[in-house]
Structures are given as structure tokens and as C-alpha cells.
Steps between C-alpha positions, in 0.01 A plus 500: 500500500335793324381405153374778277383347173494747215361438156492676165269428213481598137407341171759226437723543195693217338871551448632442151648647188334707232262257322589640155867428563427159651311393186813557293677221694234241583740213578731543800710274715297412811773652716478833316123499539534415869746785558272750327191374678647500851733798489367770267376727784825449690712617208294812438453601865873463566632713216453333161320724253179342371595552135834326559330211675252450220759528224759271657258229606315512165830431325560182698387151411778300673601521864861456393487849344365676811827616655649628173184690405473679833874568508477664159221730617693571820796612289283770341445655842858444611629683191273794583642504852863483388443778248336716767801446726736603221297816443489586871127434555536301818136488605397367159787254513376363829147460368610317185748276679248395764259399224778310323582318825136393539485372142824304533363356824185380329715349227659268757245469780390138436730415208676228699536246218783707345729614785744676267237727342328545833811615683606732218163677512513508879841664507376763254207571733734537796736729305226728368341542840837556668583772247159660552532525879697829527247672274179396676297723729583413768826339389594148604807302586601140458577330835649165593399306810683200641293183537612144577848567367364644178352834391148631452472804274243772552405846383447769762309817422433771754261796468732733694821511699336483842446184700185334372305174523602229257301241310669176396350385169501130413442396137310189399606174339583645159540868588809693605586823678491683165136410438395655832566855375133593448394335826753712692387841378198551734711422807779736396245776440379465859841537660619140532824351375470180296752219490419257219688173548589206281455229762582129477408367157430848365679725253871530565480236775324235291822353359664424836226497766193281451145582608448420868189470710662664804525845343528653847872420491552728202273764654706498820817570300327792328377642833852466644626708208229764548597540864848603387373782275488841666243638256240228563272468802548142619209538744261537205566212261227352284502218250299468179471203268325419174382158376745247646647804674155520659603181678853620577387823667259340753749222562766758587260700718415187698856438616691828457347718770695810400257523208214721619252477210428269208326532163424182302363492145345175371741274684437128547426375848633161397687473168471123469120512524476677163800342331316277256277784378787740428596579138779285356724807465457576871580147613806487273621832637459385860700187420782704346511762776490229768796326333302175488590228251151364435136615505434254782778652710366849429152395612641356821694821561182703445362344819759693704333828402211509744357739758319224688704554816635846429173693450394483865833653600433822306415778744602813308237691297424338163343622177401217266394545137350235274299479181183294513557391136861390559572190289846438649451535875136457609359788704424254778871498588486870590185446703665213684802715583279783625316262730820339632713796610488630856564868431282770345423425136321659208396288205437679172325262262483641150193318372579550132876466546727233359837392637645783711199700375736623228198573284379741770816656649311817585292301749786430739838660424426844644285353777770262620754785507259716700448212742873456560558874535234500770661203679832684500345826624571701188280799419216469250592646166 
């Protein structure tokens, strides 16, 4: 094994809202405070404008109002997109509709206590992103992939018409293919196609297919589909995963040998080990997406998500990213994975980074895309 530990340092900054705005609403539901505390950098780094984040979250005192508040702000951006389409400004339409899709996604992402509101916001996210796809640069297309008698839905974007490497992108516990838009951009810019997938328990699959520990089964179905596409190079397939997707991607790479490279961001080595320390919203979301009836059953199911046996089977090149200040998945899980794999591995530890280093995206997003381009033999740009 070749381990190349990398580290970045800078003065740590605490994530949070504008203190002047926060003082206007001193009393908040603990779940609202938890969402703001844990996910502020994620929202902003993945497409939510800072002013919108501060204004929407400052207006909230009750968790029950979360989905409606974010859906209302999403509608502002959707209306801009629809108007741009009517006026023939397709590029602007795509930009506005992508932003609307992200906002609708964050309206529903862990709002599992109200399935009706949650699904309504989710379907709006799916519709806005679908309508944006023809107007993106490069454009995208919605694809359907058969899996276990059901269907996984993905979004494929290609930088050009020629045969090119492809990166499968796996969302996390509460993310979806729509949220991966910003993550995909550096790979597209370097000549790779991206295929963002709603896997078991995620996005459009979450209602029929529960979360499973053996994600390699879903990955195999996706690779089978790639092999049937004339415009994709099935000899150069990579997989990328974020948060719980940072477990799914290594798990897939361990058993699906047609995957030639793997990138994992802040994934757990063993989900059950950190279960009790996870935020309530996260545990509730895992229970819902696993289709478990009780918290105890969800905790038992969490034990099936482990790399204890799988990690040593990983022989393809790996790039692992973690934040030393991660409060959800301890950085030690990334270090354990790096020490356990048998193939070449680079570990980028962002010393002042939180979960997924979303507060420092500039530390790793371009670098990980450069790394994969090099693995696939693409020219430096």
C-alpha cells in the first residue's frame, strides 16, 4: 500500500449565521439549531446563496416550518427560471432552475416527520432539475437503470460527444443526485462524464428501495448500464461518494472490480460505531430511508454498513478526503480506511475542515478532479 498523507492548515472559522440576524430570533427549536449548526457550510458550498440561507434560517423558530420556508424561497428562483424560459433565455433558465432544485432539496432533505410535505418538495426539486438539464453546459439527460426489479434514476452529463471516462457519483444519507451539481463541475471541466445516481434509500429510490449495506449490488447494475452506452468508456469507470456515500463508494470499489478508481469524502468506516453520537435528525432520516419501524431496528440495520471486511479488498487507486473537525464522522474513520486498503491511496486531511470539508471546498474539489484525471490518463488542463 502507498499512503501519501496530505494536510492543509488555516485559521479555523466557525460556521453559523450572521450574528445580528441570529439575535433577532434568540429562541429556536433544537432541531432548527442543529440543522443550522451542522449544515450551514454544506448549503452554501452546494449552491444556496448566503443571504438566502441567513434570511430563511433567521425566520425559523420551529422545525415544523422548515420545509415550507425553504420551499417558498425555492419558488422565487423557480419563477425566475420559468420566466427566463418563456423569454427564450435558456442559459439563465438553467441557472435559476438548478438553484431552485437545490433549495427544494434542502427543504425536504431530513424532513422525514411529514412525508407529504417532504415528498412534495422532493418532486419539485426533481422537476426543476429535470427542466434545467437541456440548458446546462454541458447539458444533461435523465436516465433509468434497472435494479432488483425496480428502477434507479440518474443524471448523466458529458463534456463532449466523444467516448470519455465516467464517474459514478453516490449521494449521502440525506442528499440526492440533484445536490451533487456543484461537486460534478470540476470533473466535467476536465473531460469526464458524470453519472449522479439516486441509489437505494436515496432520492427517487427512497420510497421503494431501502438503504442497504451491500451497495455493490446497485453499483454493479450501474456499471452494467454504462457498458451498454457507446459514448462512455467502460474501461475507465470511477466512483465518488460523499458522507454516507463515502461509505458506498469504497464498498462498491471493493467488490465491483470494473470500477478503476474511487474517491471518498468523509465516509464512515463503520456506521454503527458512531450511531449514538449522530444528530437526532440524522438518525431519524436513516430510520425512514431504511424503512425500519423503530429506532432500535434502525440501529441494528446500521451495523450492516461496515467496511471491516471490504476495505482490504480495495485494490484500485483511492483518494480519501476528511475534515479533522468533522462532528458527524470522526476523521479517524478516513485514516482507518486509508490504512486498510491494499491499493494506492492518498489521504487529504483538511485540518480545519468540518464534515465533507464543506467549509473549505477549495481545499479538495479541484485537487480530487485533477487526481482522477491523472488516473484516467487525461491531459493536464
